[in-house]
mmCIF file of the N, C-alpha and C atoms, coordinates in Angstrom:
data_MODEL
# 
_entry.id   MODEL 
# 
loop_
_atom_site.group_PDB 
_atom_site.id 
_atom_site.type_symbol 
_atom_site.label_atom_id 
_atom_site.label_alt_id 
_atom_site.label_comp_id 
_atom_site.label_asym_id 
_atom_site.label_entity_id 
_atom_site.label_seq_id 
_atom_site.pdbx_PDB_ins_code 
_atom_site.Cartn_x 
_atom_site.Cartn_y 
_atom_site.Cartn_z 
_atom_site.occupancy 
_atom_site.B_iso_or_equiv 
_atom_site.pdbx_formal_charge 
_atom_site.auth_seq_id 
_atom_site.auth_comp_id 
_atom_site.auth_asym_id 
_atom_site.auth_atom_id 
_atom_site.pdbx_PDB_model_num 
ATOM 1   N N  . LEU A 1 1  ? 143.694 182.449 167.329 1.00 0.00 ? 1  LEU A N  1 
ATOM 2   C CA . LEU A 1 1  ? 144.278 181.687 168.573 1.00 0.00 ? 1  LEU A CA 1 
ATOM 3   C C  . LEU A 1 1  ? 145.944 181.329 168.686 1.00 0.00 ? 1  LEU A C  1 
ATOM 4   N N  . THR A 1 2  ? 145.903 180.639 167.506 1.00 0.00 ? 2  THR A N  1 
ATOM 5   C CA . THR A 1 2  ? 147.304 180.322 166.954 1.00 0.00 ? 2  THR A CA 1 
ATOM 6   C C  . THR A 1 2  ? 148.325 181.461 167.301 1.00 0.00 ? 2  THR A C  1 
ATOM 7   N N  . ILE A 1 3  ? 147.966 182.765 166.521 1.00 0.00 ? 3  ILE A N  1 
ATOM 8   C CA . ILE A 1 3  ? 148.735 183.962 166.833 1.00 0.00 ? 3  ILE A CA 1 
ATOM 9   C C  . ILE A 1 3  ? 148.860 184.694 168.034 1.00 0.00 ? 3  ILE A C  1 
ATOM 10  N N  . SER A 1 4  ? 147.894 184.230 168.627 1.00 0.00 ? 4  SER A N  1 
ATOM 11  C CA . SER A 1 4  ? 148.178 184.778 170.098 1.00 0.00 ? 4  SER A CA 1 
ATOM 12  C C  . SER A 1 4  ? 149.026 183.516 170.566 1.00 0.00 ? 4  SER A C  1 
ATOM 13  N N  . LYS A 1 5  ? 148.836 182.372 170.871 1.00 0.00 ? 5  LYS A N  1 
ATOM 14  C CA . LYS A 1 5  ? 149.946 181.351 171.369 1.00 0.00 ? 5  LYS A CA 1 
ATOM 15  C C  . LYS A 1 5  ? 151.215 182.029 171.006 1.00 0.00 ? 5  LYS A C  1 
ATOM 16  N N  . HIS A 1 6  ? 151.097 181.894 169.615 1.00 0.00 ? 6  HIS A N  1 
ATOM 17  C CA . HIS A 1 6  ? 153.095 182.581 169.422 1.00 0.00 ? 6  HIS A CA 1 
ATOM 18  C C  . HIS A 1 6  ? 153.003 184.117 170.009 1.00 0.00 ? 6  HIS A C  1 
ATOM 19  N N  . LEU A 1 7  ? 152.855 184.858 169.789 1.00 0.00 ? 7  LEU A N  1 
ATOM 20  C CA . LEU A 1 7  ? 153.327 185.962 170.573 1.00 0.00 ? 7  LEU A CA 1 
ATOM 21  C C  . LEU A 1 7  ? 153.443 185.925 172.094 1.00 0.00 ? 7  LEU A C  1 
ATOM 22  N N  . VAL A 1 8  ? 152.036 185.006 172.643 1.00 0.00 ? 8  VAL A N  1 
ATOM 23  C CA . VAL A 1 8  ? 152.548 184.692 174.288 1.00 0.00 ? 8  VAL A CA 1 
ATOM 24  C C  . VAL A 1 8  ? 153.741 184.193 174.341 1.00 0.00 ? 8  VAL A C  1 
ATOM 25  N N  . GLU A 1 9  ? 154.222 182.842 173.680 1.00 0.00 ? 9  GLU A N  1 
ATOM 26  C CA . GLU A 1 9  ? 155.073 181.709 173.625 1.00 0.00 ? 9  GLU A CA 1 
ATOM 27  C C  . GLU A 1 9  ? 157.116 182.731 173.223 1.00 0.00 ? 9  GLU A C  1 
ATOM 28  N N  . MET A 1 10 ? 156.647 183.831 172.707 1.00 0.00 ? 10 MET A N  1 
ATOM 29  C CA . MET A 1 10 ? 157.635 184.883 172.181 1.00 0.00 ? 10 MET A CA 1 
ATOM 30  C C  . MET A 1 10 ? 158.249 185.731 173.712 1.00 0.00 ? 10 MET A C  1 
ATOM 31  N N  . HIS A 1 11 ? 157.598 185.908 174.598 1.00 0.00 ? 11 HIS A N  1 
ATOM 32  C CA . HIS A 1 11 ? 157.460 186.535 175.754 1.00 0.00 ? 11 HIS A CA 1 
ATOM 33  C C  . HIS A 1 11 ? 157.647 185.392 176.720 1.00 0.00 ? 11 HIS A C  1 
ATOM 34  N N  . ASN A 1 12 ? 157.652 183.933 176.316 1.00 0.00 ? 12 ASN A N  1 
ATOM 35  C CA . ASN A 1 12 ? 158.209 183.384 177.571 1.00 0.00 ? 12 ASN A CA 1 
ATOM 36  C C  . ASN A 1 12 ? 157.013 183.120 178.457 1.00 0.00 ? 12 ASN A C  1 
ATOM 37  N N  . GLY A 1 13 ? 155.962 182.897 177.645 1.00 0.00 ? 13 GLY A N  1 
ATOM 38  C CA . GLY A 1 13 ? 154.496 183.800 178.957 1.00 0.00 ? 13 GLY A CA 1 
ATOM 39  C C  . GLY A 1 13 ? 153.944 181.633 177.960 1.00 0.00 ? 13 GLY A C  1 
ATOM 40  N N  . ARG A 1 14 ? 152.536 181.483 178.810 1.00 0.00 ? 14 ARG A N  1 
ATOM 41  C CA . ARG A 1 14 ? 151.812 180.553 178.357 1.00 0.00 ? 14 ARG A CA 1 
ATOM 42  C C  . ARG A 1 14 ? 150.054 181.120 178.337 1.00 0.00 ? 14 ARG A C  1 
ATOM 43  N N  . LEU A 1 15 ? 149.578 180.546 177.418 1.00 0.00 ? 15 LEU A N  1 
ATOM 44  C CA . LEU A 1 15 ? 148.724 180.699 177.255 1.00 0.00 ? 15 LEU A CA 1 
ATOM 45  C C  . LEU A 1 15 ? 147.916 178.987 177.810 1.00 0.00 ? 15 LEU A C  1 
ATOM 46  N N  . THR A 1 16 ? 146.780 179.147 177.620 1.00 0.00 ? 16 THR A N  1 
ATOM 47  C CA . THR A 1 16 ? 146.097 177.827 178.062 1.00 0.00 ? 16 THR A CA 1 
ATOM 48  C C  . THR A 1 16 ? 144.221 178.147 178.345 1.00 0.00 ? 16 THR A C  1 
ATOM 49  N N  . ALA A 1 17 ? 143.545 177.669 177.795 1.00 0.00 ? 17 ALA A N  1 
ATOM 50  C CA . ALA A 1 17 ? 142.182 176.981 177.409 1.00 0.00 ? 17 ALA A CA 1 
ATOM 51  C C  . ALA A 1 17 ? 141.448 175.856 178.664 1.00 0.00 ? 17 ALA A C  1 
ATOM 52  N N  . SER A 1 18 ? 140.269 176.191 178.683 1.00 0.00 ? 18 SER A N  1 
ATOM 53  C CA . SER A 1 18 ? 139.723 175.260 179.660 1.00 0.00 ? 18 SER A CA 1 
ATOM 54  C C  . SER A 1 18 ? 137.930 175.355 179.573 1.00 0.00 ? 18 SER A C  1 
ATOM 55  N N  . SER A 1 19 ? 137.627 174.293 179.911 1.00 0.00 ? 19 SER A N  1 
ATOM 56  C CA . SER A 1 19 ? 136.436 174.285 179.793 1.00 0.00 ? 19 SER A CA 1 
ATOM 57  C C  . SER A 1 19 ? 135.541 173.242 179.840 1.00 0.00 ? 19 SER A C  1 
ATOM 58  N N  . PRO A 1 20 ? 134.263 173.937 180.871 1.00 0.00 ? 20 PRO A N  1 
ATOM 59  C CA . PRO A 1 20 ? 133.274 173.000 182.190 1.00 0.00 ? 20 PRO A CA 1 
ATOM 60  C C  . PRO A 1 20 ? 132.811 172.168 181.494 1.00 0.00 ? 20 PRO A C  1 
ATOM 61  N N  . GLY A 1 21 ? 132.761 171.833 179.721 1.00 0.00 ? 21 GLY A N  1 
ATOM 62  C CA . GLY A 1 21 ? 131.649 171.277 178.591 1.00 0.00 ? 21 GLY A CA 1 
ATOM 63  C C  . GLY A 1 21 ? 131.435 171.481 177.474 1.00 0.00 ? 21 GLY A C  1 
ATOM 64  N N  . PRO A 1 22 ? 130.855 170.852 176.913 1.00 0.00 ? 22 PRO A N  1 
ATOM 65  C CA . PRO A 1 22 ? 130.064 171.304 175.796 1.00 0.00 ? 22 PRO A CA 1 
ATOM 66  C C  . PRO A 1 22 ? 128.898 172.126 176.086 1.00 0.00 ? 22 PRO A C  1 
ATOM 67  N N  . GLY A 1 23 ? 129.281 173.438 174.861 1.00 0.00 ? 23 GLY A N  1 
ATOM 68  C CA . GLY A 1 23 ? 127.955 174.146 175.527 1.00 0.00 ? 23 GLY A CA 1 
ATOM 69  C C  . GLY A 1 23 ? 128.059 174.998 176.274 1.00 0.00 ? 23 GLY A C  1 
ATOM 70  N N  . GLN A 1 24 ? 128.964 175.285 177.157 1.00 0.00 ? 24 GLN A N  1 
ATOM 71  C CA . GLN A 1 24 ? 129.201 175.691 178.211 1.00 0.00 ? 24 GLN A CA 1 
ATOM 72  C C  . GLN A 1 24 ? 130.629 177.121 178.350 1.00 0.00 ? 24 GLN A C  1 
ATOM 73  N N  . GLY A 1 25 ? 130.844 177.526 177.628 1.00 0.00 ? 25 GLY A N  1 
ATOM 74  C CA . GLY A 1 25 ? 132.033 178.284 177.127 1.00 0.00 ? 25 GLY A CA 1 
ATOM 75  C C  . GLY A 1 25 ? 133.433 177.941 176.983 1.00 0.00 ? 25 GLY A C  1 
ATOM 76  N N  . SER A 1 26 ? 134.297 178.974 177.223 1.00 0.00 ? 26 SER A N  1 
ATOM 77  C CA . SER A 1 26 ? 135.456 178.584 177.067 1.00 0.00 ? 26 SER A CA 1 
ATOM 78  C C  . SER A 1 26 ? 135.960 179.719 178.039 1.00 0.00 ? 26 SER A C  1 
ATOM 79  N N  . THR A 1 27 ? 137.076 179.114 178.117 1.00 0.00 ? 27 THR A N  1 
ATOM 80  C CA . THR A 1 27 ? 138.271 180.045 179.392 1.00 0.00 ? 27 THR A CA 1 
ATOM 81  C C  . THR A 1 27 ? 139.860 180.576 178.642 1.00 0.00 ? 27 THR A C  1 
ATOM 82  N N  . PHE A 1 28 ? 140.272 181.546 178.388 1.00 0.00 ? 28 PHE A N  1 
ATOM 83  C CA . PHE A 1 28 ? 141.540 181.434 177.908 1.00 0.00 ? 28 PHE A CA 1 
ATOM 84  C C  . PHE A 1 28 ? 142.602 181.908 178.508 1.00 0.00 ? 28 PHE A C  1 
ATOM 85  N N  . THR A 1 29 ? 143.251 181.410 178.891 1.00 0.00 ? 29 THR A N  1 
ATOM 86  C CA . THR A 1 29 ? 144.176 182.450 180.515 1.00 0.00 ? 29 THR A CA 1 
ATOM 87  C C  . THR A 1 29 ? 145.263 182.874 179.501 1.00 0.00 ? 29 THR A C  1 
ATOM 88  N N  . ILE A 1 30 ? 146.274 183.780 179.904 1.00 0.00 ? 30 ILE A N  1 
ATOM 89  C CA . ILE A 1 30 ? 147.214 183.989 179.404 1.00 0.00 ? 30 ILE A CA 1 
ATOM 90  C C  . ILE A 1 30 ? 148.019 184.437 180.651 1.00 0.00 ? 30 ILE A C  1 
ATOM 91  N N  . ALA A 1 31 ? 149.841 183.851 181.145 1.00 0.00 ? 31 ALA A N  1 
ATOM 92  C CA . ALA A 1 31 ? 150.193 184.269 181.929 1.00 0.00 ? 31 ALA A CA 1 
ATOM 93  C C  . ALA A 1 31 ? 151.810 184.712 181.738 1.00 0.00 ? 31 ALA A C  1 
ATOM 94  N N  . LEU A 1 32 ? 152.466 185.772 181.737 1.00 0.00 ? 32 LEU A N  1 
ATOM 95  C CA . LEU A 1 32 ? 153.718 186.431 181.617 1.00 0.00 ? 32 LEU A CA 1 
ATOM 96  C C  . LEU A 1 32 ? 154.403 186.671 182.347 1.00 0.00 ? 32 LEU A C  1 
ATOM 97  N N  . PRO A 1 33 ? 155.498 186.489 182.354 1.00 0.00 ? 33 PRO A N  1 
ATOM 98  C CA . PRO A 1 33 ? 156.258 186.939 183.280 1.00 0.00 ? 33 PRO A CA 1 
ATOM 99  C C  . PRO A 1 33 ? 156.052 188.096 184.180 1.00 0.00 ? 33 PRO A C  1 
ATOM 100 N N  . LEU A 1 34 ? 156.760 188.564 184.897 1.00 0.00 ? 34 LEU A N  1 
ATOM 101 C CA . LEU A 1 34 ? 157.146 189.899 185.320 1.00 0.00 ? 34 LEU A CA 1 
ATOM 102 C C  . LEU A 1 34 ? 158.263 190.688 184.989 1.00 0.00 ? 34 LEU A C  1 
ATOM 103 N N  . PRO A 1 35 ? 158.913 191.392 184.172 1.00 0.00 ? 35 PRO A N  1 
ATOM 104 C CA . PRO A 1 35 ? 159.988 191.680 184.171 1.00 0.00 ? 35 PRO A CA 1 
ATOM 105 C C  . PRO A 1 35 ? 161.029 191.739 185.384 1.00 0.00 ? 35 PRO A C  1 
# 
């Protein structure tokens, strides 16, 4: 996850994570700007 975050930030993007609660999984979102 740390490597992914660094790669996304190198491209001026964002990596976010969210979870509805314990034991319910997680969602990771990558947003990159269009060229």
